[in-house]
mmCIF file as Biopython writes it, N, C-alpha, C and O atoms, coordinates in Angstrom:
data_model
#
loop_
_atom_site.group_PDB
_atom_site.id
_atom_site.type_symbol
_atom_site.label_atom_id
_atom_site.label_alt_id
_atom_site.label_comp_id
_atom_site.label_asym_id
_atom_site.label_entity_id
_atom_site.label_seq_id
_atom_site.pdbx_PDB_ins_code
_atom_site.Cartn_x
_atom_site.Cartn_y
_atom_site.Cartn_z
_atom_site.occupancy
_atom_site.B_iso_or_equiv
_atom_site.auth_seq_id
_atom_site.auth_asym_id
_atom_site.pdbx_PDB_model_num
ATOM 1   N N  . UNK A ? 1  ? -54.932 98.735  259.160 1.0 0.0 1  A 1 
ATOM 2   C CA . UNK A ? 1  ? -54.136 97.851  260.240 1.0 0.0 1  A 1 
ATOM 3   C C  . UNK A ? 1  ? -54.600 98.346  261.578 1.0 0.0 1  A 1 
ATOM 4   O O  . UNK A ? 1  ? -54.775 99.538  261.832 1.0 0.0 1  A 1 
ATOM 5   N N  . UNK A ? 2  ? -54.823 97.170  262.572 1.0 0.0 2  A 1 
ATOM 6   C CA . UNK A ? 2  ? -55.573 97.501  263.646 1.0 0.0 2  A 1 
ATOM 7   C C  . UNK A ? 2  ? -54.409 97.349  264.669 1.0 0.0 2  A 1 
ATOM 8   O O  . UNK A ? 2  ? -53.572 96.459  264.526 1.0 0.0 2  A 1 
ATOM 9   N N  . UNK A ? 3  ? -54.367 98.280  265.762 1.0 0.0 3  A 1 
ATOM 10  C CA . UNK A ? 3  ? -53.419 97.820  266.694 1.0 0.0 3  A 1 
ATOM 11  C C  . UNK A ? 3  ? -54.088 97.494  267.911 1.0 0.0 3  A 1 
ATOM 12  O O  . UNK A ? 3  ? -55.067 98.090  268.360 1.0 0.0 3  A 1 
ATOM 13  N N  . UNK A ? 4  ? -53.409 96.353  268.504 1.0 0.0 4  A 1 
ATOM 14  C CA . UNK A ? 4  ? -54.040 95.724  269.483 1.0 0.0 4  A 1 
ATOM 15  C C  . UNK A ? 4  ? -52.736 96.385  271.182 1.0 0.0 4  A 1 
ATOM 16  O O  . UNK A ? 4  ? -51.514 96.287  271.295 1.0 0.0 4  A 1 
ATOM 17  N N  . UNK A ? 5  ? -53.648 96.903  272.018 1.0 0.0 5  A 1 
ATOM 18  C CA . UNK A ? 5  ? -53.065 97.644  273.101 1.0 0.0 5  A 1 
ATOM 19  C C  . UNK A ? 5  ? -52.468 96.476  273.884 1.0 0.0 5  A 1 
ATOM 20  O O  . UNK A ? 5  ? -53.296 95.603  274.142 1.0 0.0 5  A 1 
ATOM 21  N N  . UNK A ? 6  ? -51.370 96.280  274.272 1.0 0.0 6  A 1 
ATOM 22  C CA . UNK A ? 6  ? -51.068 95.388  275.522 1.0 0.0 6  A 1 
ATOM 23  C C  . UNK A ? 6  ? -51.664 95.547  276.898 1.0 0.0 6  A 1 
ATOM 24  O O  . UNK A ? 6  ? -52.315 96.575  277.083 1.0 0.0 6  A 1 
ATOM 25  N N  . UNK A ? 7  ? -51.551 94.745  277.828 1.0 0.0 7  A 1 
ATOM 26  C CA . UNK A ? 7  ? -52.272 95.286  279.095 1.0 0.0 7  A 1 
ATOM 27  C C  . UNK A ? 7  ? -51.168 96.473  279.976 1.0 0.0 7  A 1 
ATOM 28  O O  . UNK A ? 7  ? -51.540 97.305  280.804 1.0 0.0 7  A 1 
ATOM 29  N N  . UNK A ? 8  ? -50.059 96.286  279.599 1.0 0.0 8  A 1 
ATOM 30  C CA . UNK A ? 8  ? -48.850 97.388  280.049 1.0 0.0 8  A 1 
ATOM 31  C C  . UNK A ? 8  ? -49.132 98.535  279.556 1.0 0.0 8  A 1 
ATOM 32  O O  . UNK A ? 8  ? -49.122 99.543  280.262 1.0 0.0 8  A 1 
ATOM 33  N N  . UNK A ? 9  ? -49.429 98.561  278.263 1.0 0.0 9  A 1 
ATOM 34  C CA . UNK A ? 9  ? -49.880 99.924  277.651 1.0 0.0 9  A 1 
ATOM 35  C C  . UNK A ? 9  ? -51.184 100.266 277.904 1.0 0.0 9  A 1 
ATOM 36  O O  . UNK A ? 9  ? -51.466 101.454 277.747 1.0 0.0 9  A 1 
ATOM 37  N N  . UNK A ? 10 ? -51.922 99.622  278.207 1.0 0.0 10 A 1 
ATOM 38  C CA . UNK A ? 10 ? -53.062 100.097 278.629 1.0 0.0 10 A 1 
ATOM 39  C C  . UNK A ? 10 ? -53.192 100.676 280.274 1.0 0.0 10 A 1 
ATOM 40  O O  . UNK A ? 10 ? -53.882 101.602 280.700 1.0 0.0 10 A 1 
ATOM 41  N N  . UNK A ? 11 ? -52.418 99.915  280.881 1.0 0.0 11 A 1 
ATOM 42  C CA . UNK A ? 11 ? -52.402 100.115 282.242 1.0 0.0 11 A 1 
ATOM 43  C C  . UNK A ? 11 ? -51.550 101.779 282.240 1.0 0.0 11 A 1 
ATOM 44  O O  . UNK A ? 11 ? -52.062 102.774 282.754 1.0 0.0 11 A 1 
ATOM 45  N N  . UNK A ? 12 ? -50.494 101.774 281.706 1.0 0.0 12 A 1 
ATOM 46  C CA . UNK A ? 12 ? -49.554 102.952 281.583 1.0 0.0 12 A 1 
ATOM 47  C C  . UNK A ? 12 ? -50.456 104.073 281.171 1.0 0.0 12 A 1 
ATOM 48  O O  . UNK A ? 12 ? -50.484 105.099 281.852 1.0 0.0 12 A 1 
ATOM 49  N N  . UNK A ? 13 ? -51.448 103.899 279.737 1.0 0.0 13 A 1 
ATOM 50  C CA . UNK A ? 13 ? -52.045 104.863 279.672 1.0 0.0 13 A 1 
ATOM 51  C C  . UNK A ? 13 ? -53.220 105.466 280.505 1.0 0.0 13 A 1 
ATOM 52  O O  . UNK A ? 13 ? -53.542 106.650 280.603 1.0 0.0 13 A 1 
ATOM 53  N N  . UNK A ? 14 ? -53.788 104.355 281.084 1.0 0.0 14 A 1 
ATOM 54  C CA . UNK A ? 14 ? -54.666 104.825 282.142 1.0 0.0 14 A 1 
ATOM 55  C C  . UNK A ? 14 ? -54.187 105.703 283.172 1.0 0.0 14 A 1 
ATOM 56  O O  . UNK A ? 14 ? -54.818 106.694 283.539 1.0 0.0 14 A 1 
ATOM 57  N N  . UNK A ? 15 ? -52.763 105.248 283.775 1.0 0.0 15 A 1 
ATOM 58  C CA . UNK A ? 15 ? -52.110 106.130 284.623 1.0 0.0 15 A 1 
ATOM 59  C C  . UNK A ? 15 ? -51.943 107.350 284.264 1.0 0.0 15 A 1 
ATOM 60  O O  . UNK A ? 15 ? -52.029 108.314 285.025 1.0 0.0 15 A 1 
ATOM 61  N N  . UNK A ? 16 ? -51.651 107.399 282.889 1.0 0.0 16 A 1 
ATOM 62  C CA . UNK A ? 16 ? -51.504 108.910 282.298 1.0 0.0 16 A 1 
ATOM 63  C C  . UNK A ? 16 ? -52.522 109.895 282.683 1.0 0.0 16 A 1 
ATOM 64  O O  . UNK A ? 16 ? -52.420 110.859 283.442 1.0 0.0 16 A 1 
ATOM 65  N N  . UNK A ? 17 ? -53.745 109.369 281.861 1.0 0.0 17 A 1 
ATOM 66  C CA . UNK A ? 17 ? -54.920 109.797 282.138 1.0 0.0 17 A 1 
ATOM 67  C C  . UNK A ? 17 ? -55.304 109.966 283.489 1.0 0.0 17 A 1 
ATOM 68  O O  . UNK A ? 17 ? -56.128 110.880 283.522 1.0 0.0 17 A 1 
ATOM 69  N N  . UNK A ? 18 ? -55.069 109.465 284.738 1.0 0.0 18 A 1 
ATOM 70  C CA . UNK A ? 18 ? -55.824 109.956 285.877 1.0 0.0 18 A 1 
ATOM 71  C C  . UNK A ? 18 ? -54.485 110.742 286.194 1.0 0.0 18 A 1 
ATOM 72  O O  . UNK A ? 18 ? -54.832 111.575 287.032 1.0 0.0 18 A 1 
ATOM 73  N N  . UNK A ? 19 ? -52.972 110.919 285.921 1.0 0.0 19 A 1 
ATOM 74  C CA . UNK A ? 19 ? -52.168 112.151 286.391 1.0 0.0 19 A 1 
ATOM 75  C C  . UNK A ? 19 ? -52.488 113.424 285.820 1.0 0.0 19 A 1 
ATOM 76  O O  . UNK A ? 19 ? -52.312 114.508 286.376 1.0 0.0 19 A 1 
ATOM 77  N N  . UNK A ? 20 ? -53.102 113.182 284.367 1.0 0.0 20 A 1 
ATOM 78  C CA . UNK A ? 20 ? -53.564 114.443 283.813 1.0 0.0 20 A 1 
ATOM 79  C C  . UNK A ? 20 ? -54.936 115.119 284.385 1.0 0.0 20 A 1 
ATOM 80  O O  . UNK A ? 20 ? -55.174 116.320 284.258 1.0 0.0 20 A 1 
ATOM 81  N N  . UNK A ? 21 ? -55.765 114.237 284.998 1.0 0.0 21 A 1 
ATOM 82  C CA . UNK A ? 21 ? -57.014 114.620 285.682 1.0 0.0 21 A 1 
ATOM 83  C C  . UNK A ? 21 ? -56.567 115.088 287.088 1.0 0.0 21 A 1 
ATOM 84  O O  . UNK A ? 21 ? -57.213 116.065 287.467 1.0 0.0 21 A 1 
ATOM 85  N N  . UNK A ? 22 ? -55.660 114.661 287.936 1.0 0.0 22 A 1 
ATOM 86  C CA . UNK A ? 22 ? -55.085 115.181 289.028 1.0 0.0 22 A 1 
ATOM 87  C C  . UNK A ? 22 ? -54.409 116.410 288.845 1.0 0.0 22 A 1 
ATOM 88  O O  . UNK A ? 22 ? -54.388 117.052 289.895 1.0 0.0 22 A 1 
ATOM 89  N N  . UNK A ? 23 ? -53.914 116.907 288.009 1.0 0.0 23 A 1 
ATOM 90  C CA . UNK A ? 23 ? -53.005 117.969 287.505 1.0 0.0 23 A 1 
ATOM 91  C C  . UNK A ? 23 ? -54.030 118.855 287.118 1.0 0.0 23 A 1 
ATOM 92  O O  . UNK A ? 23 ? -53.887 119.977 287.604 1.0 0.0 23 A 1 
ATOM 93  N N  . UNK A ? 24 ? -55.008 118.712 286.405 1.0 0.0 24 A 1 
ATOM 94  C CA . UNK A ? 24 ? -56.199 119.539 286.036 1.0 0.0 24 A 1 
ATOM 95  C C  . UNK A ? 24 ? -57.022 120.043 287.530 1.0 0.0 24 A 1 
ATOM 96  O O  . UNK A ? 24 ? -57.226 121.199 287.901 1.0 0.0 24 A 1 
ATOM 97  N N  . UNK A ? 25 ? -57.271 119.202 287.981 1.0 0.0 25 A 1 
ATOM 98  C CA . UNK A ? 25 ? -58.007 119.173 289.477 1.0 0.0 25 A 1 
ATOM 99  C C  . UNK A ? 25 ? -57.366 120.225 290.595 1.0 0.0 25 A 1 
ATOM 100 O O  . UNK A ? 25 ? -58.017 120.845 291.436 1.0 0.0 25 A 1 
ATOM 101 N N  . UNK A ? 26 ? -56.038 120.267 290.407 1.0 0.0 26 A 1 
ATOM 102 C CA . UNK A ? 26 ? -54.979 120.763 291.560 1.0 0.0 26 A 1 
ATOM 103 C C  . UNK A ? 26 ? -55.042 122.068 290.750 1.0 0.0 26 A 1 
ATOM 104 O O  . UNK A ? 26 ? -55.268 123.014 291.505 1.0 0.0 26 A 1 
ATOM 105 N N  . UNK A ? 27 ? -54.938 122.373 289.678 1.0 0.0 27 A 1 
ATOM 106 C CA . UNK A ? 27 ? -54.941 123.662 288.803 1.0 0.0 27 A 1 
ATOM 107 C C  . UNK A ? 27 ? -55.952 124.651 289.169 1.0 0.0 27 A 1 
ATOM 108 O O  . UNK A ? 27 ? -55.811 125.869 289.274 1.0 0.0 27 A 1 
ATOM 109 N N  . UNK A ? 28 ? -57.348 123.692 289.407 1.0 0.0 28 A 1 
ATOM 110 C CA . UNK A ? 28 ? -58.574 124.347 289.454 1.0 0.0 28 A 1 
ATOM 111 C C  . UNK A ? 28 ? -58.768 125.087 290.940 1.0 0.0 28 A 1 
ATOM 112 O O  . UNK A ? 28 ? -59.470 126.062 291.206 1.0 0.0 28 A 1 
ATOM 113 N N  . UNK A ? 29 ? -57.835 124.225 291.895 1.0 0.0 29 A 1 
ATOM 114 C CA . UNK A ? 29 ? -57.950 124.963 293.455 1.0 0.0 29 A 1 
ATOM 115 C C  . UNK A ? 29 ? -57.580 126.415 293.067 1.0 0.0 29 A 1 
ATOM 116 O O  . UNK A ? 29 ? -56.949 126.687 292.046 1.0 0.0 29 A 1 
ATOM 117 N N  . UNK A ? 30 ? -58.007 127.298 293.936 1.0 0.0 30 A 1 
ATOM 118 C CA . UNK A ? 30 ? -57.998 128.454 294.182 1.0 0.0 30 A 1 
ATOM 119 C C  . UNK A ? 30 ? -56.202 128.954 294.587 1.0 0.0 30 A 1 
ATOM 120 O O  . UNK A ? 30 ? -55.726 129.963 294.066 1.0 0.0 30 A 1 
ATOM 121 N N  . UNK A ? 31 ? -55.499 128.204 295.423 1.0 0.0 31 A 1 
ATOM 122 C CA . UNK A ? 31 ? -54.464 128.235 295.567 1.0 0.0 31 A 1 
ATOM 123 C C  . UNK A ? 31 ? -53.574 126.722 295.377 1.0 0.0 31 A 1 
ATOM 124 O O  . UNK A ? 31 ? -53.342 125.922 296.283 1.0 0.0 31 A 1 
ATOM 125 N N  . UNK A ? 32 ? -53.222 126.618 294.147 1.0 0.0 32 A 1 
ATOM 126 C CA . UNK A ? 32 ? -52.493 125.406 293.921 1.0 0.0 32 A 1 
ATOM 127 C C  . UNK A ? 32 ? -51.318 124.879 294.503 1.0 0.0 32 A 1 
ATOM 128 O O  . UNK A ? 32 ? -50.357 125.644 294.591 1.0 0.0 32 A 1 
ATOM 129 N N  . UNK A ? 33 ? -51.202 123.659 294.938 1.0 0.0 33 A 1 
ATOM 130 C CA . UNK A ? 33 ? -49.938 123.219 295.618 1.0 0.0 33 A 1 
ATOM 131 C C  . UNK A ? 33 ? -48.723 123.063 294.602 1.0 0.0 33 A 1 
ATOM 132 O O  . UNK A ? 33 ? -48.625 122.012 293.968 1.0 0.0 33 A 1 
ATOM 133 N N  . UNK A ? 34 ? -47.957 123.907 294.463 1.0 0.0 34 A 1 
ATOM 134 C CA . UNK A ? 34 ? -46.990 124.133 293.442 1.0 0.0 34 A 1 
ATOM 135 C C  . UNK A ? 34 ? -45.766 122.845 293.779 1.0 0.0 34 A 1 
ATOM 136 O O  . UNK A ? 34 ? -44.937 122.742 292.875 1.0 0.0 34 A 1 
ATOM 137 N N  . UNK A ? 35 ? -45.587 121.908 294.930 1.0 0.0 35 A 1 
ATOM 138 C CA . UNK A ? 35 ? -44.594 121.179 295.040 1.0 0.0 35 A 1 
ATOM 139 C C  . UNK A ? 35 ? -45.546 119.798 294.735 1.0 0.0 35 A 1 
ATOM 140 O O  . UNK A ? 35 ? -44.936 118.847 294.247 1.0 0.0 35 A 1 
ATOM 141 N N  . UNK A ? 36 ? -47.078 119.622 295.005 1.0 0.0 36 A 1 
ATOM 142 C CA . UNK A ? 36 ? -47.718 118.704 294.603 1.0 0.0 36 A 1 
ATOM 143 C C  . UNK A ? 36 ? -48.127 118.573 292.767 1.0 0.0 36 A 1 
ATOM 144 O O  . UNK A ? 36 ? -48.388 117.521 292.183 1.0 0.0 36 A 1 
ATOM 145 N N  . UNK A ? 37 ? -48.092 119.613 292.305 1.0 0.0 37 A 1 
ATOM 146 C CA . UNK A ? 37 ? -48.318 119.816 291.095 1.0 0.0 37 A 1 
ATOM 147 C C  . UNK A ? 37 ? -46.639 119.341 290.211 1.0 0.0 37 A 1 
ATOM 148 O O  . UNK A ? 37 ? -46.690 118.609 289.222 1.0 0.0 37 A 1 
ATOM 149 N N  . UNK A ? 38 ? -45.606 119.742 290.612 1.0 0.0 38 A 1 
ATOM 150 C CA . UNK A ? 38 ? -44.291 119.385 290.281 1.0 0.0 38 A 1 
ATOM 151 C C  . UNK A ? 38 ? -44.482 117.714 290.539 1.0 0.0 38 A 1 
ATOM 152 O O  . UNK A ? 38 ? -44.573 116.942 289.585 1.0 0.0 38 A 1 
ATOM 153 N N  . UNK A ? 39 ? -44.523 117.338 291.703 1.0 0.0 39 A 1 
ATOM 154 C CA . UNK A ? 39 ? -44.493 115.849 291.728 1.0 0.0 39 A 1 
ATOM 155 C C  . UNK A ? 39 ? -45.089 115.294 290.590 1.0 0.0 39 A 1 
ATOM 156 O O  . UNK A ? 39 ? -44.463 114.602 289.787 1.0 0.0 39 A 1 
ATOM 157 N N  . UNK A ? 40 ? -46.514 115.628 290.473 1.0 0.0 40 A 1 
ATOM 158 C CA . UNK A ? 40 ? -47.580 114.875 289.601 1.0 0.0 40 A 1 
ATOM 159 C C  . UNK A ? 40 ? -46.967 115.175 288.047 1.0 0.0 40 A 1 
ATOM 160 O O  . UNK A ? 40 ? -46.992 114.259 287.225 1.0 0.0 40 A 1 
ATOM 161 N N  . UNK A ? 41 ? -46.504 116.292 287.742 1.0 0.0 41 A 1 
ATOM 162 C CA . UNK A ? 41 ? -45.988 116.300 286.499 1.0 0.0 41 A 1 
ATOM 163 C C  . UNK A ? 41 ? -44.661 115.386 286.181 1.0 0.0 41 A 1 
ATOM 164 O O  . UNK A ? 41 ? -44.464 114.728 285.160 1.0 0.0 41 A 1 
ATOM 165 N N  . UNK A ? 42 ? -43.871 115.509 287.235 1.0 0.0 42 A 1 
ATOM 166 C CA . UNK A ? 42 ? -42.677 114.529 287.236 1.0 0.0 42 A 1 
ATOM 167 C C  . UNK A ? 42 ? -43.225 113.131 286.977 1.0 0.0 42 A 1 
ATOM 168 O O  . UNK A ? 42 ? -42.674 112.457 286.107 1.0 0.0 42 A 1 
ATOM 169 N N  . UNK A ? 43 ? -44.208 112.659 287.620 1.0 0.0 43 A 1 
ATOM 170 C CA . UNK A ? 43 ? -44.610 111.457 287.702 1.0 0.0 43 A 1 
ATOM 171 C C  . UNK A ? 43 ? -45.516 111.180 286.073 1.0 0.0 43 A 1 
ATOM 172 O O  . UNK A ? 43 ? -45.731 110.056 285.620 1.0 0.0 43 A 1 
ATOM 173 N N  . UNK A ? 44 ? -45.784 112.002 285.647 1.0 0.0 44 A 1 
ATOM 174 C CA . UNK A ? 44 ? -46.491 111.991 284.087 1.0 0.0 44 A 1 
ATOM 175 C C  . UNK A ? 44 ? -45.779 111.762 283.157 1.0 0.0 44 A 1 
ATOM 176 O O  . UNK A ? 44 ? -46.082 110.971 282.265 1.0 0.0 44 A 1 
ATOM 177 N N  . UNK A ? 45 ? -44.515 112.536 283.214 1.0 0.0 45 A 1 
ATOM 178 C CA . UNK A ? 45 ? -43.407 112.613 282.425 1.0 0.0 45 A 1 
ATOM 179 C C  . UNK A ? 45 ? -42.826 111.040 282.402 1.0 0.0 45 A 1 
ATOM 180 O O  . UNK A ? 45 ? -42.701 110.373 281.375 1.0 0.0 45 A 1 
ATOM 181 N N  . UNK A ? 46 ? -42.496 110.593 283.763 1.0 0.0 46 A 1 
ATOM 182 C CA . UNK A ? 46 ? -42.021 109.547 283.753 1.0 0.0 46 A 1 
ATOM 183 C C  . UNK A ? 46 ? -42.914 108.405 282.990 1.0 0.0 46 A 1 
ATOM 184 O O  . UNK A ? 46 ? -42.480 107.708 282.074 1.0 0.0 46 A 1 
ATOM 185 N N  . UNK A ? 47 ? -44.179 108.341 283.507 1.0 0.0 47 A 1 
ATOM 186 C CA . UNK A ? 47 ? -44.945 107.367 282.700 1.0 0.0 47 A 1 
ATOM 187 C C  . UNK A ? 47 ? -45.332 107.382 281.403 1.0 0.0 47 A 1 
ATOM 188 O O  . UNK A ? 47 ? -45.789 106.390 280.835 1.0 0.0 47 A 1 
ATOM 189 N N  . UNK A ? 48 ? -45.124 108.833 280.707 1.0 0.0 48 A 1 
ATOM 190 C CA . UNK A ? 48 ? -45.026 109.062 279.244 1.0 0.0 48 A 1 
ATOM 191 C C  . UNK A ? 48 ? -43.761 108.256 278.699 1.0 0.0 48 A 1 
ATOM 192 O O  . UNK A ? 48 ? -43.863 107.565 277.686 1.0 0.0 48 A 1 
ATOM 193 N N  . UNK A ? 49 ? -42.555 108.370 279.413 1.0 0.0 49 A 1 
ATOM 194 C CA . UNK A ? 49 ? -41.257 107.657 278.921 1.0 0.0 49 A 1 
ATOM 195 C C  . UNK A ? 49 ? -41.348 106.333 278.758 1.0 0.0 49 A 1 
ATOM 196 O O  . UNK A ? 49 ? -41.004 105.672 277.778 1.0 0.0 49 A 1 
ATOM 197 N N  . UNK A ? 50 ? -41.908 105.916 279.932 1.0 0.0 50 A 1 
ATOM 198 C CA . UNK A ? 50 ? -42.086 104.192 280.060 1.0 0.0 50 A 1 
ATOM 199 C C  . UNK A ? 50 ? -43.210 103.889 279.012 1.0 0.0 50 A 1 
ATOM 200 O O  . UNK A ? 50 ? -43.056 102.774 278.513 1.0 0.0 50 A 1 
ATOM 201 N N  . UNK A ? 51 ? -44.335 104.597 278.525 1.0 0.0 51 A 1 
ATOM 202 C CA . UNK A ? 51 ? -45.301 104.531 277.716 1.0 0.0 51 A 1 
ATOM 203 C C  . UNK A ? 51 ? -44.543 104.196 275.964 1.0 0.0 51 A 1 
ATOM 204 O O  . UNK A ? 51 ? -44.705 103.242 275.202 1.0 0.0 51 A 1 
ATOM 205 N N  . UNK A ? 52 ? -43.710 105.449 275.838 1.0 0.0 52 A 1 
ATOM 206 C CA . UNK A ? 52 ? -42.814 105.677 274.608 1.0 0.0 52 A 1 
ATOM 207 C C  . UNK A ? 52 ? -41.929 104.502 274.284 1.0 0.0 52 A 1 
ATOM 208 O O  . UNK A ? 52 ? -41.803 104.144 273.113 1.0 0.0 52 A 1 
ATOM 209 N N  . UNK A ? 53 ? -41.355 103.930 275.199 1.0 0.0 53 A 1 
ATOM 210 C CA . UNK A ? 53 ? -40.327 102.994 275.332 1.0 0.0 53 A 1 
ATOM 211 C C  . UNK A ? 53 ? -40.864 101.740 275.098 1.0 0.0 53 A 1 
ATOM 212 O O  . UNK A ? 53 ? -40.256 100.918 274.413 1.0 0.0 53 A 1 
ATOM 213 N N  . UNK A ? 54 ? -42.103 101.475 275.672 1.0 0.0 54 A 1 
ATOM 214 C CA . UNK A ? 54 ? -42.969 100.235 275.439 1.0 0.0 54 A 1 
ATOM 215 C C  . UNK A ? 54 ? -43.441 100.165 274.010 1.0 0.0 54 A 1 
ATOM 216 O O  . UNK A ? 54 ? -43.284 99.139  273.348 1.0 0.0 54 A 1 
ATOM 217 N N  . UNK A ? 55 ? -43.981 101.174 273.559 1.0 0.0 55 A 1 
ATOM 218 C CA . UNK A ? 55 ? -44.412 101.347 272.485 1.0 0.0 55 A 1 
ATOM 219 C C  . UNK A ? 55 ? -43.361 101.221 270.990 1.0 0.0 55 A 1 
ATOM 220 O O  . UNK A ? 55 ? -43.745 101.038 269.835 1.0 0.0 55 A 1 
ATOM 221 N N  . UNK A ? 56 ? -42.036 101.381 271.462 1.0 0.0 56 A 1 
ATOM 222 C CA . UNK A ? 56 ? -41.207 101.491 270.446 1.0 0.0 56 A 1 
ATOM 223 C C  . UNK A ? 56 ? -40.955 99.864  270.257 1.0 0.0 56 A 1 
ATOM 224 O O  . UNK A ? 56 ? -40.782 99.370  269.143 1.0 0.0 56 A 1 
ATOM 225 N N  . UNK A ? 57 ? -40.955 99.090  271.487 1.0 0.0 57 A 1 
ATOM 226 C CA . UNK A ? 57 ? -40.264 97.830  271.552 1.0 0.0 57 A 1 
ATOM 227 C C  . UNK A ? 57 ? -41.602 96.877  270.581 1.0 0.0 57 A 1 
ATOM 228 O O  . UNK A ? 57 ? -41.365 96.003  269.747 1.0 0.0 57 A 1 
ATOM 229 N N  . UNK A ? 58 ? -42.691 97.268  270.916 1.0 0.0 58 A 1 
ATOM 230 C CA . UNK A ? 58 ? -43.810 96.485  269.934 1.0 0.0 58 A 1 
ATOM 231 C C  . UNK A ? 58 ? -43.556 96.242  268.618 1.0 0.0 58 A 1 
ATOM 232 O O  . UNK A ? 58 ? -43.157 97.158  267.899 1.0 0.0 58 A 1 
ATOM 233 N N  . UNK A ? 59 ? -43.747 95.020  268.151 1.0 0.0 59 A 1 
ATOM 234 C CA . UNK A ? 59 ? -43.724 94.990  266.665 1.0 0.0 59 A 1 
ATOM 235 C C  . UNK A ? 59 ? -44.845 95.748  266.017 1.0 0.0 59 A 1 
ATOM 236 O O  . UNK A ? 59 ? -45.857 96.149  266.593 1.0 0.0 59 A 1 
ATOM 237 N N  . UNK A ? 60 ? -44.563 95.888  264.832 1.0 0.0 60 A 1 
ATOM 238 C CA . UNK A ? 60 ? -45.493 96.548  263.854 1.0 0.0 60 A 1 
ATOM 239 C C  . UNK A ? 60 ? -46.522 95.877  263.253 1.0 0.0 60 A 1 
ATOM 240 O O  . UNK A ? 60 ? -47.258 96.461  262.458 1.0 0.0 60 A 1 
#
C-alpha cells in the first residue's frame, strides 16, 4: 500500500529536516550557543508534534 504525503505533511517534514540540520550545524561550532540550541530543539519538537497529529488524522 502506497502512502501519498499531503503538502502539509511534506512541509512539516522538510521543516523538521532543516531544524535537524541547524541543530547539527550549531553543535559543530567550537562553542555552541545553548540558548539557540534550546530554541531550535523546542521548535523541532513542536513540528514533530504537529506532524504526528496530522498523520493520525489521515485515513489509512
